[in-house]
C-alpha positions, 0 to 999 in steps of 0.5 A: 350306512345311515338311514335316509331321512325318508326312513320312518321316524327319522325325519319326524324327529329332526328339527326342520332346519336340520332336515333342510340342511341335510336334504342331500343325504337322501341321495347317498343310497343311490350313489352307493348303489351306482358305485357298486354297479360300476364295479360289478360291471367292471369285475364281470368283464374282467372275469371273462375278458381273458377268455377272448384273448391269447397268451399275449393279451391280443383278442382271438375272438374279436366279435366276442371281445367287442360284444363284452366291452359294449355290454360293460360300457352300457351297464356302467353308463346307466350308473354314471347317469345316477351320479349325474343326477345325485352326485353334485348335490351330495358333493356340495353337501360334503364340501359344506359340512367338512371342516379343515381338520377333516382333510388333515386327519380323522376317519374321512381324511383319505376319502376327502383327498380322493374327491379331488377331481371328481367335479371334473369327472362329473362335468365331463360326463355331463358334457358327454350326455349333453352332446348325446341329447343334442345328437338325438334332437338333431336326428329327430329334427333333420332326419326323420326316421334316422334315429331308429337306424343310428341310435344303437350305434350312437349309444355304443359310442357314447357308452364307450367314451363314458367308460373312462368317467365310469371307471373314475367314479368307481374309485371316487364314488365310494369315497364320496359315499363314505364321507357323506355318510360320516358327515351326515351322521356327525351333524345328527349327533351334534344337532342331538347334543345341541337339542339336549343342551337347550332342553337342560338349559330351559329346564334349569331356567324354569327351575331357577324362576320357580326358586326365586319367587318372593316369599309372602310377607308375614301375617300381622300379629293378632291383637292382644287384650285391650289395656285398661285405661287409667281413670282421671277420677280421684276420690 
C-alpha cells in the first residue's frame, strides 16, 4: 500500500493543489485496518462456532453460542464505526478519480464493480448509529439512571443488527482500499510526469531566449591615414 501523505518527505514534495485533491488518501490505512478487523472477527467466530453445535448445526451450548456471537458482533461494529468515519470521503475520492475505462478493464475494474451498493451499506449502518444515539439521548433525558441498566442490552441489539453491514464491508471494504490505493498512486505518477514536463519546457524556453539574443553590431573600421590633399598652387 502506498504511504499516507502524512509520511515524512511525501507531502512536502507534492504541490499544494495535488495535496488537497488527494486529501482523502490519508484515510486509506484506517479502512484497510478496519476491513481486516472485521474479517478477523468473523474468522475467529467461524473457528469455534461448530464446537457449540451438534452434527446438524444446532447449538448444544446455547449460552456459549450466544456469547460468541455477541463478542463477534461487538468487535465487528467497532470497525464499522471506522468505515462510517472514513469511508464516505475515500469513496468520493475514488468516484472522482476513476475514469470510464477503469470500470471496463484494468487492474481495478473488478474492485470498482464490487463497490456497487457500498453507499447503501454505509447509509444503513449510519442510520443504525443515529438510532443508537437517539436511544441513548432518550434514556438520559427521560429515564435518569436507566442508561446503566439498559445500555449493555441496547449495544448488543445494535451490534447484532449491524453484523450484516459489517459482513458486507468485509467484502466491499478491501475493494475500496485497493481501488483508492491504485488511483492515488496513479495521480501521483501523473502529477510527477506533468511537473517534469513543465520543468523541461521551462528549461527549453529559457535556453531559447538565451540563444535568440541579437548579435552586437560590428565595430566601425578604424580610420586610415589621411589622404594628402591636391594643391591648387601651380608654378
